[in-house]
C-alpha positions as a Markdown table, in Angstrom:
| # | Residue | x | y | z |
|---|---|---|---|---|
| 1 | Met | 0.0 | 0.0 | 0.0 |
| 2 | Pro | 1.4 | 3.5 | -0.9 |
| 3 | Glu | 1.9 | 5.9 | 1.9 |
| 4 | Thr | -0.8 | 8.6 | 2.2 |
| 5 | Ile | -1.8 | 11.7 | 4.1 |
| 6 | Asp | -5.4 | 11.9 | 5.2 |
| 7 | Ala | -7.7 | 14.9 | 5.6 |
| 8 | Ala | -6.6 | 15.5 | 9.2 |
| 9 | Gly | -3.0 | 15.5 | 8.1 |
| 10 | Ile | -3.7 | 17.9 | 5.3 |
| 11 | Arg | -5.5 | 20.3 | 7.6 |
| 12 | Arg | -2.5 | 20.1 | 10.0 |
| 13 | Leu | -0.1 | 20.8 | 7.2 |
| 14 | Leu | -2.1 | 23.8 | 6.0 |
| 15 | Val | -2.2 | 25.3 | 9.5 |
| 16 | Arg | 1.6 | 24.9 | 9.8 |
| 17 | Met | 2.1 | 26.5 | 6.4 |
| 18 | Ala | 0.0 | 29.5 | 7.6 |
| 19 | Asp | 1.9 | 29.7 | 10.9 |
| 20 | Lys | 5.2 | 29.6 | 9.0 |
| 21 | Ile | 4.3 | 32.5 | 6.8 |
| 22 | Ile | 3.0 | 34.5 | 9.7 |
| 23 | Ala | 6.1 | 33.9 | 11.8 |
| 24 | Asn | 8.3 | 35.1 | 8.9 |
| 25 | Arg | 6.4 | 38.4 | 8.2 |
| 26 | Asp | 9.3 | 40.6 | 9.2 |
| 27 | Tyr | 11.9 | 38.5 | 7.4 |
| 28 | Leu | 9.8 | 38.6 | 4.2 |
| 29 | Asn | 9.3 | 42.4 | 4.5 |
| 30 | Glu | 13.1 | 42.7 | 4.8 |
| 31 | Val | 13.7 | 40.6 | 1.7 |
| 32 | Asp | 11.1 | 42.7 | -0.2 |
| 33 | Ser | 12.8 | 46.0 | 0.9 |
| 34 | Gly | 15.6 | 45.6 | -1.6 |
| 35 | Ile | 13.5 | 46.2 | -4.7 |
| 36 | Gly | 9.9 | 46.4 | -3.4 |
| 37 | Asp | 7.8 | 48.3 | -0.9 |
| 38 | Ala | 8.9 | 46.2 | 2.1 |
| 39 | Asp | 5.3 | 45.0 | 2.6 |
| 40 | His | 5.3 | 41.6 | 1.0 |
| 41 | Gly | 5.6 | 39.9 | 4.4 |
| 42 | Ser | 2.7 | 41.9 | 5.9 |
| 43 | Gly | 0.5 | 41.1 | 3.0 |
| 44 | Met | 1.3 | 37.4 | 3.0 |
| 45 | Ala | 0.9 | 37.2 | 6.8 |
| 46 | Gln | -2.5 | 38.8 | 6.5 |
| 47 | Ser | -3.6 | 36.5 | 3.7 |
| 48 | Phe | -2.4 | 33.3 | 5.4 |
| 49 | Ala | -4.0 | 34.3 | 8.7 |
| 50 | Lys | -7.3 | 34.6 | 6.9 |
| 51 | Ala | -6.6 | 31.2 | 5.2 |
| 52 | Lys | -6.1 | 29.6 | 8.6 |
| 53 | Glu | -9.3 | 31.2 | 9.9 |
| 54 | Arg | -11.3 | 29.9 | 7.0 |
| 55 | Leu | -9.7 | 26.4 | 7.3 |
| 56 | Met | -10.6 | 26.3 | 11.0 |
| 57 | Ala | -14.1 | 27.4 | 10.3 |
| 58 | Ala | -14.5 | 24.6 | 7.8 |
| 59 | Gly | -14.2 | 22.0 | 10.6 |
| 60 | Glu | -13.5 | 18.4 | 9.6 |
| 61 | Ala | -13.6 | 19.1 | 5.9 |
| 62 | Asp | -12.4 | 16.5 | 3.5 |
| 63 | Ile | -9.1 | 17.0 | 1.7 |
| 64 | Ala | -10.4 | 19.0 | -1.3 |
| 65 | Ala | -12.7 | 21.1 | 0.8 |
| 66 | Ala | -9.9 | 21.9 | 3.3 |
| 67 | Val | -7.6 | 23.0 | 0.5 |
| 68 | Lys | -10.4 | 25.0 | -1.1 |
| 69 | Ala | -11.2 | 26.8 | 2.1 |
| 70 | Phe | -7.5 | 27.6 | 2.6 |
| 71 | Ala | -7.2 | 29.0 | -0.9 |
| 72 | Ser | -10.3 | 31.2 | -0.5 |
| 73 | Gly | -8.9 | 32.7 | 2.7 |
| 74 | Ile | -5.6 | 33.6 | 1.0 |
| 75 | Leu | -7.5 | 35.3 | -1.8 |
| 76 | Gly | -9.8 | 37.1 | 0.6 |
| 77 | Gly | -7.0 | 38.2 | 3.0 |
| 78 | Gly | -6.0 | 41.3 | 1.2 |
| 79 | Gly | -2.6 | 40.2 | 0.1 |
| 80 | Gly | -2.9 | 41.9 | -3.3 |
| 81 | Ala | -1.4 | 40.3 | -6.4 |
| 82 | Ser | 0.9 | 38.0 | -4.4 |
| 83 | Gly | -2.1 | 36.7 | -2.4 |
| 84 | Ala | -4.0 | 36.0 | -5.6 |
| 85 | Leu | -1.2 | 33.9 | -7.0 |
| 86 | Phe | -0.5 | 32.0 | -3.8 |
| 87 | Ser | -4.3 | 31.3 | -3.6 |
| 88 | Ala | -4.0 | 29.8 | -7.1 |
| 89 | Leu | -1.5 | 27.2 | -5.8 |
| 90 | Phe | -4.1 | 25.9 | -3.5 |
| 91 | Ser | -7.4 | 26.4 | -5.4 |
| 92 | Glu | -6.1 | 24.3 | -8.3 |
| 93 | Gly | -4.9 | 21.7 | -5.9 |
| 94 | Ala | -8.4 | 21.4 | -4.5 |
| 95 | Lys | -9.6 | 20.3 | -7.9 |
| 96 | Thr | -6.9 | 17.6 | -8.3 |
| 97 | Leu | -7.7 | 16.2 | -4.8 |
| 98 | Ala | -11.5 | 16.1 | -5.3 |
| 99 | Gly | -13.1 | 12.8 | -4.3 |
| 100 | Lys | -9.9 | 11.6 | -2.5 |
| 101 | Glu | -10.0 | 10.4 | 1.1 |
| 102 | Ala | -6.2 | 10.5 | 1.3 |
| 103 | Ala | -3.4 | 11.8 | -0.9 |
| 104 | Thr | -0.3 | 9.9 | -2.2 |
| 105 | Pro | 3.0 | 11.4 | -3.1 |
| 106 | Ala | 1.8 | 11.4 | -6.7 |
| 107 | Asp | -1.3 | 13.3 | -5.7 |
| 108 | Leu | 0.9 | 15.9 | -3.9 |
| 109 | Ala | 3.0 | 16.3 | -7.1 |
| 110 | Ala | -0.2 | 16.7 | -9.2 |
| 111 | Trp | -1.6 | 19.3 | -6.7 |
| 112 | Trp | 1.5 | 21.5 | -6.9 |
| 113 | Arg | 1.9 | 21.1 | -10.7 |
| 114 | Ser | -1.7 | 22.3 | -11.3 |
| 115 | Gly | -1.1 | 25.2 | -9.0 |
| 116 | Leu | 2.2 | 26.2 | -10.7 |
| 117 | Asp | 0.6 | 26.0 | -14.1 |
| 118 | Leu | -2.2 | 28.4 | -13.0 |
| 119 | Val | 0.3 | 30.8 | -11.4 |
| 120 | Gln | 2.3 | 30.9 | -14.6 |
| 121 | Ala | -0.9 | 31.4 | -16.7 |
| 122 | Arg | -2.1 | 34.3 | -14.6 |
| 123 | Gly | 1.2 | 35.9 | -13.8 |
| 124 | Lys | 2.8 | 35.4 | -17.2 |
| 125 | Ala | 6.0 | 34.5 | -15.5 |
| 126 | Lys | 8.6 | 31.9 | -16.6 |
| 127 | Pro | 11.7 | 30.6 | -14.9 |
| 128 | Gly | 14.4 | 33.3 | -14.9 |
| 129 | Asp | 11.9 | 36.2 | -14.5 |
| 130 | Lys | 12.8 | 36.6 | -10.8 |
| 131 | Thr | 9.4 | 35.6 | -9.3 |
| 132 | Met | 7.9 | 32.9 | -7.1 |
| 133 | Val | 8.1 | 30.7 | -10.2 |
| 134 | Asp | 11.9 | 30.4 | -9.8 |
| 135 | Ala | 11.4 | 28.5 | -6.6 |
| 136 | Leu | 8.2 | 26.7 | -7.5 |
| 137 | Asp | 9.2 | 25.3 | -10.9 |
| 138 | Pro | 12.3 | 23.4 | -9.7 |
| 139 | Ala | 10.5 | 22.3 | -6.5 |
| 140 | Val | 7.5 | 20.9 | -8.4 |
| 141 | Arg | 9.8 | 19.1 | -10.8 |
| 142 | Ala | 11.4 | 17.5 | -7.8 |
| 143 | Leu | 8.0 | 16.5 | -6.4 |
| 144 | Glu | 7.3 | 14.8 | -9.7 |
| 145 | Glu | 10.7 | 13.2 | -10.1 |
| 146 | His | 10.9 | 11.7 | -6.6 |
| 147 | Ala | 7.2 | 10.8 | -6.0 |
| 148 | Ala | 8.1 | 7.1 | -6.2 |
| 149 | Ala | 10.6 | 7.5 | -3.3 |
| 150 | Gly | 7.9 | 8.5 | -0.8 |
| 151 | Phe | 6.9 | 11.7 | 1.0 |
| 152 | Ala | 10.1 | 12.1 | 3.0 |
| 153 | Val | 12.5 | 11.9 | 0.1 |
| 154 | Gln | 10.1 | 13.7 | -2.3 |
| 155 | Thr | 9.6 | 16.7 | -0.1 |
| 156 | Ala | 13.2 | 17.0 | 1.0 |
| 157 | Lys | 14.3 | 17.1 | -2.6 |
| 158 | Ala | 11.6 | 19.7 | -3.4 |
| 159 | Leu | 12.8 | 21.9 | -0.5 |
| 160 | Glu | 16.4 | 21.6 | -1.7 |
| 161 | Ala | 15.3 | 22.7 | -5.2 |
| 162 | Ala | 13.2 | 25.5 | -3.9 |
| 163 | Arg | 16.1 | 26.9 | -1.8 |
| 164 | Asp | 18.4 | 26.7 | -4.8 |
| 165 | Gly | 15.8 | 28.5 | -6.9 |
| 166 | Val | 15.6 | 31.3 | -4.3 |
| 167 | Leu | 19.4 | 31.8 | -4.3 |
| 168 | Ala | 19.4 | 31.9 | -8.1 |
| 169 | Thr | 17.1 | 34.9 | -8.1 |
| 170 | Arg | 19.9 | 37.0 | -6.7 |
| 171 | Asp | 21.6 | 36.8 | -10.0 |
| 172 | Met | 18.5 | 37.6 | -12.1 |
| 173 | Thr | 17.1 | 40.9 | -13.4 |
| 174 | Ala | 13.4 | 41.0 | -12.8 |
| 175 | Gly | 11.2 | 40.4 | -15.8 |
| 176 | Gln | 7.8 | 40.3 | -14.1 |
| 177 | Gly | 6.3 | 41.5 | -10.9 |
| 178 | Arg | 7.0 | 44.7 | -9.1 |
| 179 | Gly | 10.7 | 44.0 | -9.3 |
| 180 | Arg | 10.8 | 44.7 | -13.0 |
| 181 | Tyr | 10.5 | 48.4 | -12.3 |
| 182 | Ala | 13.8 | 48.3 | -10.5 |
| 183 | Gly | 15.6 | 47.2 | -13.7 |
| 184 | Glu | 19.3 | 46.5 | -13.1 |
| 185 | Arg | 18.9 | 47.5 | -9.4 |
| 186 | Ser | 17.1 | 44.1 | -8.9 |
| 187 | Leu | 20.4 | 42.3 | -9.3 |
| 188 | Gly | 21.9 | 41.1 | -6.0 |
| 189 | His | 18.5 | 40.8 | -4.3 |
| 190 | Gln | 16.5 | 37.6 | -3.8 |
| 191 | Asp | 12.9 | 37.6 | -4.8 |
| 192 | Ala | 10.4 | 37.9 | -2.0 |
| 193 | Gly | 7.7 | 35.7 | -3.7 |
| 194 | Ala | 10.2 | 32.9 | -4.3 |
| 195 | Thr | 11.3 | 33.2 | -0.7 |
| 196 | Ser | 7.7 | 32.8 | 0.5 |
| 197 | Ala | 7.3 | 29.8 | -1.8 |
| 198 | Ala | 10.4 | 28.2 | -0.3 |
| 199 | Leu | 8.9 | 28.7 | 3.2 |
| 200 | Leu | 5.9 | 26.6 | 2.2 |
| 201 | Phe | 8.3 | 23.8 | 1.1 |
| 202 | Glu | 10.1 | 24.1 | 4.4 |
| 203 | Thr | 6.9 | 23.3 | 6.1 |
| 204 | Leu | 6.1 | 20.5 | 3.7 |
| 205 | Ala | 9.4 | 18.8 | 4.2 |
| 206 | Ala | 9.2 | 19.1 | 7.9 |
| 207 | Glu | 5.8 | 17.5 | 7.9 |
| 208 | Phe | 7.3 | 14.3 | 6.4 |
| 209 | Ala | 10.8 | 14.3 | 7.8 |
């Protein structure tokens, strides 16, 4: 039998993701201060606090309903463009998980792949544009490539890839997002959205370590 995570486990994971973002509000603001308005962390913390609130209000929801509630909270939390894109990661995941009582590593990979695809479609960003995609794209590829190895290996590899992606943004000139207005000044600064994405993978890897 493949290893799985049930609805209670998914709800626990989502709460920990929200708590991770909230706890790193000041750090994310600091990262954003290099080429942004130093408010990315504040917006993300507000959105993920609302996501946690919606999730808790949903009670013992099934997997898809829990992820959907979480996504709606992020969207309704006032996090602006970043909030909308991070909401997409979870709203599309809810669709891939519909009807499932538990999720496998392959389901986890499908969830994040669908979310990434929607983020790219809406944000018009590709790898190398110095956005959240630069952490998400390699992390999702790792989820897919290592699904057969089980959750622990899969998520650890995804976290490693996400962190490498964040570091790589320091050597990029922003092509999308608010950072593009900084032009060459964006060089040397890591992207705040990519940093937030990596924090989600930190939580994911810790859940299965």
